[in-house]
C-alpha positions as CSV (number, residue, x, y, z in Angstrom):
1,X,147.2,50.3,167.0
2,X,147.3,47.9,164.7
3,X,143.2,47.8,163.9
4,X,143.7,51.7,163.2
5,X,146.9,51.0,160.6
6,X,144.6,48.7,158.8
7,X,141.3,50.7,159.1
8,X,143.5,53.7,157.3
9,X,144.9,51.5,154.6
10,X,141.3,50.0,153.9
11,X,140.1,53.5,153.7
12,X,143.1,54.3,151.4
13,X,142.2,51.3,149.1
14,X,138.7,52.4,149.1
15,X,139.4,56.0,147.8
16,X,141.9,54.9,145.0
17,X,139.4,52.3,144.1
18,X,136.5,54.8,143.7
19,X,139.0,57.2,142.1
20,X,139.8,54.6,139.5
21,X,136.4,53.7,139.2
22,X,135.4,57.5,138.7
23,X,137.6,58.0,135.7
24,X,135.7,58.5,132.7
25,X,135.7,55.7,129.9
26,X,136.6,57.3,126.4
27,X,134.0,56.6,123.8
28,X,135.4,55.0,120.5
29,X,134.4,57.3,117.9
30,X,133.1,55.8,114.6
31,X,135.9,55.3,112.2
32,X,136.2,58.0,109.5
33,X,135.1,57.1,106.3
34,X,137.5,58.0,103.2
35,X,135.4,59.3,100.9
36,X,137.5,58.8,97.6
37,X,137.8,54.9,98.6
38,X,134.1,55.0,99.4
39,X,133.1,56.0,95.9
40,X,135.8,53.6,94.1
41,X,134.6,50.6,95.9
42,X,131.1,51.6,95.7
43,X,130.4,53.3,92.2
44,X,133.7,53.2,90.2
45,X,135.1,50.0,90.4
46,X,131.6,48.2,90.1
47,X,130.9,49.9,86.7
48,X,134.3,49.4,85.4
49,X,134.0,45.8,85.7
50,X,130.1,46.0,84.2
51,X,131.2,48.0,81.4
52,X,134.9,46.3,80.9
53,X,134.6,42.4,82.1
54,X,130.7,41.2,81.6
55,X,131.3,40.6,77.7
56,X,131.7,36.8,76.9
57,X,135.3,36.8,76.5
58,X,135.9,37.7,79.9
59,X,133.4,37.0,83.1
60,X,130.4,36.9,81.6
61,X,127.0,38.8,82.1
62,X,126.1,36.6,85.2
63,X,129.4,36.5,86.7
64,X,130.0,40.5,86.1
65,X,127.2,41.1,87.9
66,X,128.4,38.7,90.8
67,X,131.8,40.4,91.1
68,X,130.6,44.1,90.7
69,X,128.1,43.5,93.4
70,X,130.5,42.2,95.7
71,X,132.7,45.4,96.0
72,X,129.4,47.6,97.3
73,X,127.9,44.5,99.3
74,X,131.3,44.2,101.2
75,X,132.4,47.6,101.6
76,X,128.5,48.7,103.1
77,X,128.9,45.1,105.3
78,X,132.1,46.1,106.9
79,X,130.9,49.9,107.3
80,X,127.9,48.5,109.1
81,X,129.8,46.0,111.4
82,X,132.2,48.8,112.0
83,X,129.9,52.0,112.9
84,X,126.6,50.5,112.9
85,X,125.2,52.4,110.2
86,X,123.8,51.9,106.7
87,X,126.4,53.1,104.1
88,X,124.5,55.4,101.7
89,X,126.9,55.0,98.9
90,X,126.8,51.2,99.1
91,X,123.0,50.9,98.6
92,X,123.4,53.3,95.6
93,X,126.2,51.3,94.1
94,X,124.3,47.9,94.6
95,X,121.1,49.6,93.0
96,X,122.9,50.8,89.9
97,X,124.7,47.9,89.6
98,X,121.6,45.5,89.8
99,X,119.7,47.6,87.5
100,X,122.7,48.1,84.7
101,X,123.5,44.3,85.3
102,X,119.7,43.2,84.8
103,X,119.0,45.3,81.9
104,X,122.0,43.4,80.2
105,X,120.9,40.1,81.5
106,X,117.5,40.1,80.8
107,X,118.1,42.1,77.3
108,X,115.6,44.8,77.9
109,X,115.4,47.5,75.6
110,X,118.0,50.0,75.3
111,X,115.8,53.0,76.6
112,X,115.8,51.2,80.2
113,X,119.1,51.9,80.4
114,X,118.6,55.4,79.5
115,X,115.6,55.5,81.8
116,X,117.9,54.0,84.8
117,X,120.5,56.7,84.3
118,X,118.2,59.5,84.7
119,X,116.3,57.8,87.6
120,X,119.1,57.1,90.2
121,X,120.3,60.9,90.5
122,X,116.4,61.7,90.0
123,X,115.7,59.9,92.9
124,X,118.7,61.2,95.0
125,X,117.9,64.5,94.3
126,X,114.3,64.0,95.4
127,X,115.4,62.4,98.4
128,X,117.5,65.8,99.5
129,X,114.5,67.7,99.2
130,X,112.5,65.4,101.1
131,X,114.8,65.2,103.6
132,X,115.0,68.8,104.4
133,X,111.3,68.0,106.0
134,X,113.2,65.7,108.4
135,X,115.4,65.9,111.5
136,X,118.1,64.2,109.2
137,X,118.8,66.5,106.3
138,X,121.1,64.7,103.4
139,X,123.1,67.7,103.0
140,X,124.7,66.7,106.3
141,X,125.5,63.5,104.6
142,X,127.1,65.2,101.3
143,X,128.7,68.1,102.9
144,X,128.1,69.0,106.8
145,X,129.6,66.2,108.1
146,X,132.9,65.5,110.7
147,X,134.6,64.4,107.8
148,X,135.1,67.6,106.4
149,X,133.7,70.1,108.8
150,X,134.7,70.5,112.7
151,X,130.7,69.9,113.4
152,X,131.2,69.9,117.2
153,X,132.9,73.1,117.5
154,X,130.6,74.6,114.6
155,X,127.9,73.4,116.7
156,X,129.0,74.8,120.0
157,X,129.6,78.1,118.1
158,X,126.4,78.4,116.9
159,X,125.0,78.0,120.0
160,X,127.0,80.3,122.0
161,X,126.0,83.1,119.3
162,X,122.1,81.8,119.3
163,X,122.5,81.6,115.2
164,X,121.5,77.9,115.1
165,X,117.9,78.6,113.7
166,X,119.7,80.7,110.8
167,X,122.3,78.4,110.3
168,X,119.3,75.5,109.9
169,X,117.8,77.7,106.8
170,X,121.6,77.8,105.6
171,X,121.7,74.1,105.2
172,X,117.9,74.0,103.7
173,X,119.3,76.4,100.8
174,X,122.6,74.2,100.4
175,X,120.0,71.1,100.2
176,X,118.3,72.8,97.6
177,X,121.3,73.7,95.5
178,X,122.6,69.9,95.7
179,X,119.2,68.7,94.7
180,X,119.4,70.7,91.4
181,X,122.5,69.5,90.8
182,X,121.6,66.0,90.8
183,X,118.2,67.3,88.9
184,X,120.8,68.7,86.1
185,X,122.9,65.3,86.3
186,X,119.5,63.2,85.5
187,X,118.8,65.6,82.7
188,X,122.1,65.3,81.2
189,X,122.3,61.5,81.8
190,X,119.2,60.9,79.7
191,X,120.3,62.9,76.9
192,X,123.9,61.6,77.2
193,X,122.5,58.0,77.3
194,X,119.9,58.7,74.5
195,X,122.8,59.6,72.2
196,X,125.2,57.0,72.8
197,X,124.1,53.8,74.2
198,X,121.8,52.8,71.0
199,X,122.9,48.7,70.6
200,X,120.5,45.9,72.0
201,X,121.1,45.2,75.8
202,X,123.1,42.0,76.6
203,X,125.6,42.8,73.7
204,X,129.4,43.2,73.5
205,X,128.6,46.6,71.7
206,X,126.2,47.7,74.4
207,X,128.7,47.0,77.4
208,X,131.1,49.2,74.6
209,X,128.9,52.2,74.7
210,X,128.1,51.9,78.4
211,X,131.8,52.3,79.0
212,X,132.0,55.3,76.3
213,X,128.9,57.1,78.4
214,X,131.1,56.7,81.7
215,X,133.8,58.3,79.8
216,X,131.8,61.1,78.5
217,X,129.8,61.7,81.8
218,X,133.1,62.7,83.6
219,X,133.4,66.0,81.8
220,X,129.6,66.6,80.6
221,X,128.0,65.5,83.9
222,X,130.4,65.3,86.9
223,X,132.5,68.5,86.7
224,X,129.0,70.9,86.6
225,X,127.7,68.8,89.2
226,X,131.1,69.3,91.2
227,X,131.4,72.8,90.8
228,X,127.8,73.5,92.4
229,X,128.9,71.1,95.0
230,X,131.8,73.4,95.7
231,X,129.9,76.1,95.2
232,X,127.4,75.0,98.0
233,X,130.4,74.0,100.2
234,X,131.8,77.7,100.0
235,X,128.2,79.0,100.6
236,X,128.3,77.0,103.6
237,X,131.8,77.8,104.7
238,X,130.8,81.6,104.5
239,X,127.8,81.4,106.4
240,X,129.4,79.4,109.5
241,X,132.0,82.5,109.4
242,X,129.4,84.9,109.6
243,X,127.4,83.4,112.2
244,X,130.2,82.1,114.2
245,X,133.3,84.0,114.0
246,X,135.3,81.1,113.2
247,X,138.0,81.1,111.0
248,X,138.5,78.8,107.7
249,X,140.8,76.8,109.9
250,X,138.9,76.2,112.8
251,X,136.3,75.1,110.6
252,X,138.1,72.6,108.8
253,X,138.1,69.1,110.3
254,X,141.7,68.2,111.1
255,X,142.4,64.6,109.7
256,X,145.2,64.3,111.8
257,X,143.6,64.4,114.9
């Protein structure tokens, strides 16, 4: 009798252990990025340091470059350690800071600054176009990502309605629109730099003109580019709604969850 009771107890313990062991372990999702902080840390703050604090009365050109680099480098490392992926904007910020700071330290001809201002958005636009030929189009980095949209729900609805291939065409056209916005920025950057930045590199006047360039670049360059980005986002929203039947509220990612 005692043997039977102990056998029953051991069986119950075994079943309980199996039930506990069979419970699925929740996977930790990568931490959502705050796009505003991303741009501030990688683009805005380094640019302000280079233009406002790299003069001889403050940090100087060398330490100005070092401090400006510290922001995108530290943010990129933190993001890589946390999410195990390279932060696109950190890479962009590091390249931009190195080029702008390098032009000032080496006192290169001012023409190089205009070329640099045109080259960065131009290269991004080219990468966006080339990425349409791969499995990872950059439109997913800028617009179709899980910080803005409920990507999992959209993908499930597209598969259910057998519209995945049609939606891939939508993303491809969205990529062309985004690439066009960067090519427009490249052209406007070059024209604006040629008009405003005329002093020799490495001088205080050069830093002031670069700051002035950054000030005017927002209404002249950023606003038109932002309009194209928003138009592309609206185009993708409309396509998702037509292809899946999901509402706007169902499509938008809920950051509170």
